[in-house]
Structure formats: C-alpha cells, structure tokens
C-alpha positions in Angstrom: -19.8 -12.3 -26.9 -18.2 -9.7 -24.6 -16.1 -7.4 -26.3 -12.6 -6.3 -25.4 -11.8 -3.7 -27.5 -8.1 -2.2 -28.4 -9.0 1.3 -27.0 -11.8 2.0 -24.9 -13.5 5.5 -26.0 -17.0 4.9 -24.2 -15.1 4.3 -21.0 -12.8 7.5 -21.6 -15.7 9.4 -22.4 -17.7 8.6 -19.2 -15.0 9.5 -16.9 -15.4 13.3 -18.3 -18.8 13.4 -19.6 -19.8 16.0 -17.1 -16.9 18.3 -17.5 -17.1 18.3 -21.4 -20.9 18.9 -21.0 -20.4 22.1 -18.8 -17.3 23.0 -21.1 -19.9 23.0 -24.3 -21.9 25.1 -22.5 -19.4 27.9 -22.3 -18.0 27.7 -25.4 -21.8 27.8 -27.0 -22.5 30.7 -25.0 -19.4 32.6 -25.8 -19.4 31.5 -29.4 -16.0 31.1 -28.9 -15.8 28.4 -31.9 -12.2 29.1 -33.1 -9.5 30.0 -30.5 -11.0 31.9 -27.7 -10.4 31.0 -23.8 -10.7 27.2 -23.8 -7.9 27.1 -26.4 -5.8 29.7 -24.5 -6.4 27.5 -21.2 -5.6 24.4 -22.6 -2.4 25.4 -24.1 -1.0 26.9 -20.9 -2.1 23.8 -19.1 -0.2 21.1 -21.6 2.9 23.2 -21.8 2.7 23.1 -17.9 2.1 19.2 -17.9 4.8 18.9 -20.1 7.6 21.5 -18.5 7.5 23.4 -21.9 7.3 27.1 -22.3 5.0 27.1 -25.5 2.1 24.9 -26.7 0.2 26.0 -30.0 -2.8 23.9 -30.5 -3.2 23.3 -34.3 -6.0 21.1 -36.1 -4.3 17.7 -36.2 -1.2 16.1 -35.5 -0.3 15.7 -39.0 -0.3 19.3 -39.3 1.4 19.7 -36.3 4.4 17.9 -37.7 4.3 19.8 -41.0 4.3 23.3 -39.1 7.1 22.4 -36.9 9.0 21.2 -39.9 8.2 24.5 -41.8 9.1 26.4 -38.6 12.6 24.7 -38.6 13.4 25.9 -42.1 12.4 23.0 -43.9 11.5 23.6 -47.6 11.2 22.3 -51.0 14.0 20.0 -52.2 15.3 19.5 -48.6 15.7 16.1 -47.2 14.2 15.0 -43.7 15.5 11.5 -42.2 12.7 9.7 -40.4 12.4 5.9 -39.5 11.0 3.7 -41.7 8.6 2.0 -39.2 6.3 4.9 -38.5 2.7 5.7 -39.1 2.5 7.3 -42.7 1.8 10.6 -41.4 5.2 11.0 -40.7 6.1 11.0 -44.3 3.4 12.4 -45.3 4.2 15.5 -43.5 7.6 15.9 -45.1 6.1 15.1 -48.8 3.4 18.1 -48.2 6.2 20.8 -47.6 7.9 19.4 -50.9 10.7 18.1 -49.2 12.0 14.4 -49.5 11.9 11.8 -46.8 15.2 10.1 -46.0 14.5 6.5 -44.4 16.7 5.0 -41.4 16.1 1.6 -39.7 14.7 1.2 -36.1 16.4 -0.4 -32.9 15.7 -4.3 -33.1 14.1 -4.4 -29.4 12.4 -0.9 -28.9 11.4 -0.2 -32.6 12.4 3.6 -31.7 14.8 5.3 -34.5 18.3 4.0 -34.4 20.5 6.8 -33.7 23.3 5.9 -35.6 21.2 4.9 -38.6 19.9 8.2 -38.4 23.0 9.7 -38.6 24.4 7.6 -41.5 21.7 8.6 -43.5 22.1 12.6 -43.0 23.5 14.0 -46.4 24.4 17.5 -47.6 20.5 18.3 -48.4 19.5 17.2 -45.1 17.7 19.7 -43.0 16.0 17.8 -40.2 15.6 14.3 -38.4 12.6 13.3 -36.8 12.9 10.6 -34.2 9.4 8.9 -33.6 8.5 8.4 -29.7 6.8 5.2 -30.9 4.1 2.9 -28.6 4.5 5.6 -25.8 8.2 5.9 -25.0 10.7 8.4 -26.3 13.6 8.0 -29.0 17.0 9.1 -28.2 17.1 13.0 -29.1 19.7 14.7 -27.1 22.9 12.7 -28.1 21.4 12.7 -31.6 20.9 16.4 -31.4 24.7 16.5 -30.4 26.0 14.7 -33.2 24.3 16.4 -35.9 25.4 19.2 -38.1 24.2 22.7 -37.0 22.1 23.2 -40.4 20.1 19.9 -39.3 17.4 20.4 -37.0 15.6 17.8 -34.6 12.0 17.7 -34.8 10.3 15.2 -32.8 7.1 13.2 -33.6 5.4 12.6 -30.2 1.9 11.7 -31.6 2.0 8.8 -29.2 3.7 10.0 -26.5 1.4 12.2 -23.9 3.3 12.5 -20.5 6.5 10.5 -21.4 10.0 11.6 -20.8 13.3 10.3 -21.4 16.0 11.1 -19.0 13.5 13.4 -17.3 12.8 15.6 -20.5 9.7 15.9 -22.4 9.2 16.0 -26.7 9.9 19.8 -27.2 12.4 20.3 -24.7 15.4 19.6 -27.2 13.8 21.8 -29.8 10.6 21.6 -31.3 7.9 18.8 -31.3 4.9 17.7 -32.7 2.0 15.7 -31.2 -1.4 14.4 -32.1 -4.7 14.3 -30.1 -6.4 11.8 -32.3 -9.3 10.1 -30.2 -7.2 7.0 -29.7 -4.2 8.9 -28.2 -3.6 9.0 -24.5 -4.9 12.2 -24.7 -7.1 12.2 -27.2 -10.1 14.6 -28.2 -13.4 13.9 -30.2 -12.0 14.6 -33.8 -8.8 15.5 -34.9 -6.5 18.0 -33.0 -2.7 18.7 -32.7 -0.3 20.5 -30.9 3.7 22.1 -31.4 5.6 22.1 -28.2 8.7 24.2 -28.2 10.7 26.2 -25.5 11.5 28.7 -28.0 9.2 31.6 -28.1 10.3 32.4 -31.9 9.5 29.4 -32.9 6.3 29.4 -31.3 5.5 32.7 -32.6 6.2 31.2 -36.2 4.1 28.2 -36.1 1.4 30.3 -34.8 1.5 32.6 -37.4 1.8 29.6 -40.3 -1.0 28.0 -38.9 -3.3 31.2 -39.0 -2.9 32.3 -42.7 0.6 33.6 -41.9 0.1 36.0 -39.2 -1.3 36.5 -35.6 -3.4 39.2 -36.5 -6.1 39.6 -39.0 -5.5 40.7 -42.3 -2.1 40.8 -41.3 0.1 38.2 -43.2 3.9 38.1 -42.4 4.6 34.4 -43.7 2.7 32.3 -46.2 0.8 30.4 -44.2 -2.7 28.0 -44.2 -5.3 27.3 -41.6 -4.5 24.7 -39.0 -6.4 25.9 -35.9 -7.6 24.2 -32.7 -11.3 24.8 -31.9 -12.7 25.5 -28.7 -15.1 22.6 -28.4 -11.9 20.5 -28.9 -10.0 22.2 -26.3 -12.9 21.7 -23.7 -12.4 17.8 -24.3 -9.0 17.8 -23.9 -8.5 20.3 -20.9 -11.2 17.4 -19.2 -8.9 14.7 -20.2 -5.6 16.3 -19.3 -6.7 16.5 -15.9 -6.8 13.0 -15.6 -3.7 12.1 -17.7 -1.5 11.4 -15.1 -3.6 9.2 -13.5 -4.5 7.5 -16.7 -0.9 7.2 -17.8 -0.2 5.3 -14.5 -3.0 2.7 -15.2 -1.6 1.6 -18.2 1.9 1.3 -16.7 0.4 -1.1 -14.2 -1.6 -2.7 -16.8 1.6 -3.2 -19.0 3.3 -4.8 -15.8 0.2 -7.2 -15.4 0.5 -8.3 -19.0 4.4 -9.0 -18.8 3.3 -11.3 -15.9 0.6 -12.9 -17.7 3.0 -13.5 -21.0 6.2 -14.6 -19.2 5.3 -18.0 -20.2 4.7 -17.5 -23.7 8.0 -15.5 -23.7 10.0 -18.3 -22.1 8.9 -20.4 -24.5 9.9 -18.4 -27.3 6.2 -17.7 -28.5 6.1 -14.0 -28.1 8.5 -11.4 -27.8 7.7 -8.8 -24.9 8.0 -4.8 -25.5 11.2 -3.6 -24.0 11.4 0.2 -22.2 14.7 1.8 -23.4 16.8 3.3 -20.0 16.0 6.3 -18.8 12.5 6.4 -20.3 9.1 6.8 -18.4 6.7 5.2 -20.8 3.0 6.2 -21.1 1.9 2.9 -22.9 0.0 4.3 -26.2 -0.2 0.5 -27.2 1.4 -2.7 -25.9 3.2 -4.4 -28.8 4.4 -7.9 -29.0 5.9 -10.2 -31.6 4.7 -13.4 -32.1 7.4 -15.9 -33.1 6.6 -19.1 -35.7 3.0 -18.1 -36.5 1.4 -16.4 -39.0 0.7 -13.1 -37.2 -2.5 -12.1 -39.1 -3.9 -15.5 -38.4 -3.7 -14.7 -34.9 -4.9 -11.5 -35.4 -7.6 -12.9 -36.7 -8.3 -15.6 -34.1 -8.2 -12.9 -31.6 -10.9 -10.8 -33.2 -12.9 -13.6 -33.5 -13.2 -14.1 -30.0 -14.0 -10.6 -29.2 -10.5 -9.3 -28.6 -9.5 -5.9 -30.8 -6.0 -6.7 -31.5 -4.3 -4.6 -34.4 -1.2 -4.3 -36.1 0.8 -1.3 -35.9 2.2 -1.1 -38.8 1.9 -3.5 -41.1 4.3 -2.1 -43.7 7.3 0.1 -43.3 7.0 3.4 -45.0 9.6 2.1 -47.9 7.2 -1.0 -48.8 4.0 1.3 -49.1 2.7 2.0 -52.6 2.9 5.9 -52.0 6.5 5.8 -51.2 7.7 3.2 -53.7 9.4 6.3 -55.7 12.2 6.7 -52.7 13.7 3.5 -54.5 14.1 0.9 -52.0 13.1 -2.7 -51.7 12.3 -5.7 -49.2 16.0 -6.1 -47.3 16.8 -2.0 -46.8 15.9 -1.8 -43.5 15.6 -5.4 -41.9 14.8 -4.6 -38.5 11.8 -2.7 -39.3 10.8 -4.9 -42.0 11.1 -8.2 -39.3 9.0 -6.2 -36.7 6.4 -5.2 -39.4 5.6 -8.8 -40.2 5.4 -9.8 -36.5 4.1 -7.4 -34.4 0.7 -7.2 -33.2 -1.1 -4.7 -30.4 -3.2 -6.2 -27.8 -6.1 -4.1 -26.0 -4.3 -1.5 -23.3 -6.4 1.2 -21.7 -6.5 2.9 -18.3 -10.1 1.3 -17.7 -9.2 -2.5 -18.8 -9.7 -4.9 -15.7 -7.1 -7.8 -14.4 -9.9 -10.2 -15.8 -10.3 -8.5 -19.0 -6.1 -8.8 -19.4 -6.5 -12.6 -18.3 -9.0 -13.3 -21.2 -6.8 -11.5 -23.5 -3.4 -13.6 -22.5 -5.5 -16.8 -22.4 -6.9 -15.9 -25.9 -3.6 -15.2 -27.1 -2.0 -18.2 -25.6 -4.7 -20.5 -27.3 -4.4 -18.7 -30.8 -0.6 -19.5 -30.8 -0.9 -23.0 -30.2 -4.2 -23.8 -32.4 
C-alpha cells in the first residue's frame, strides 16, 4: 500500500542531505560538539529570519519554555496562565519550576488561547501568561500584554510557529518566546533541540547563563542553572533546513489552500469544519486540523490509517483531563471549547513535499470514511 505519512521526514532529509553531510564533517573535524561556530551561526541566522535581536539555542523546546519562564521571574509558588488545549509540555515546563499551571479556554474556531479567558484567570499569584501559537498560527499577544498588570509577563510558546507572524510581528518581539525544533516541526532537527527568542539583551544573557549551569564562562556560576545546550551537529541540520524554511512554509500554505478546496463539499454538508486563520496572521500550517461532525472521530482516524493515510490527533485530551494534572481540580465541562475540539479534531497529512495527487487521495479517503 502506498503510504502517505502525516509528516514526511525522509523527503525533508533528501533535500538537505548533502549540506548536512558537509556540515557534520566540519563539526567532526573541529570537534565542536557543544556550542561552537555552527551553533553561533545558526543563532544569528534564526534571529535574523524572525527579525528578533537574540536567539539562544538550547537542548529542546520544553527546556526553552522553562528557561524563558525562569528568566521572566517565574518561581516556586507562582501561577502561570496557559491554554487548556496544548501539548502537555506547556504545563510541564511550568510544573518543573514549582509553579502552578492555571488553565484558560480557547477560542472555538481557531483553537488559540481566548485572551479574555486568560485575563479572567489572572490572580494575585499570577506571574506569567503563556499564549500558545497552535498548529502554525499565532495567538493574540499585543492586546493581551497591554491589558495585563505590570507584574505579569507574556511568555510565548512558539513551538509550532517557525516563520509565522501576527500583525507583522514574530514570536519573541513582545518580550520572550520559546520554540521547539523537534524533528516533525516546520524547522526540525535530527533529535531534540529548541531556542529562546527575545529582543531584550538582558533576558537573552540570563537565559544563556541558566542553560549553561548558571554562567557564561567556565566555572563561573552567577545564578542557579542547569545544562540545556544546543549541540553543533543539530545546528548543522537546522542551518541547512532554515535556508529552505520560507520556501517550505509557502508550500505548506499552498497545500492548505488545496485542502480547503478539496474539502469544501464536506464542509458545506456539515461533515467537517475546516481550519480558520485569524485576521492578521501569516499561517505556516504546521498542522492541518479539521473537526469531524456527526461521526466517531477515533473510528475515522482508524479508517484513514487502515488505508495508509497518516492521520493523527493533536491533542486527544485537554490538560485538565489528563491524569498528570487531575490535581488542578477541574472536571469535564470547565473548558467547553477545548473539550469540544479535543473530541472532534483530527490532523491530516501536510508537508512541503506533498503532491496534489496525494492530497486528492487523502480527501477521497476522508470522504469515504465519513460516509461509511
């Protein structure tokens, strides 16, 4: 059976294989395995790509978010507001600091953090709000930041938004942002990697120190820290892929527009709800997520998978309905928009190299699955 994966990492590698091989040889020749010229070059290039002053490469996206929160002053006993519908790592980064995740609902159409719900969740112990830029488009940050008390920082979770903008601004330009370079991201490494982005030189320096055992010089430890550093081999991969990221994001937008056309009939019949792009957003389509109506979503996913279509669910349970965060004291019904989406959403294959014929097959198979 001809498989259509959810993400085609083999096709992505084929495009950069020669560049990666040459870069690995440079790193091996120089034995620059931790830090080094490749890491420094990637940090400069990625900062320039997003129009941000500072990029600090770190070991993974979860560390990046924890580091951004710590540098923003979040500590033990503080509260951090975040959306109920996000990957569990958003809450995990908060919990690792010893802070308490406080959940807010999402908007019903874009699934992005509801700014008013976030503001309503702010309390006396709140130290930060984390808007998650979900599926490839940015949550509202500017008006949210303006409405927050001065003691509350905005820390953006940009793990799914490499290249995305909202009203012309990139994640990090409003304060500080974290991102992930997990292999399946629009800009993916060959293992775990991440970065913190900010225009604030002092914040960038603090992140760099915390991620290097508390100091930027060997055996100098100015603040409590830990080890979270981007390695030279991953930087090589990221540099090679970064050179193609704008083109790849444009291809994703074209593929998303094609799905909109192919699935228009199902949408008109009320069988699916197509994704919505918020006004002002330049979407980079990390995922193409639809809602299925009047059908067992998990059964539909199973039918797609049985036909070789790599469908998935991002995410099947909101944070408050996971066992790990049951202690927050919530129950089903507390965040109705997040719960409604979690019961109905599914992601279908989308990547820069996907062909029109493959998308036609995905659409036809989804149509059959919904009618069966």
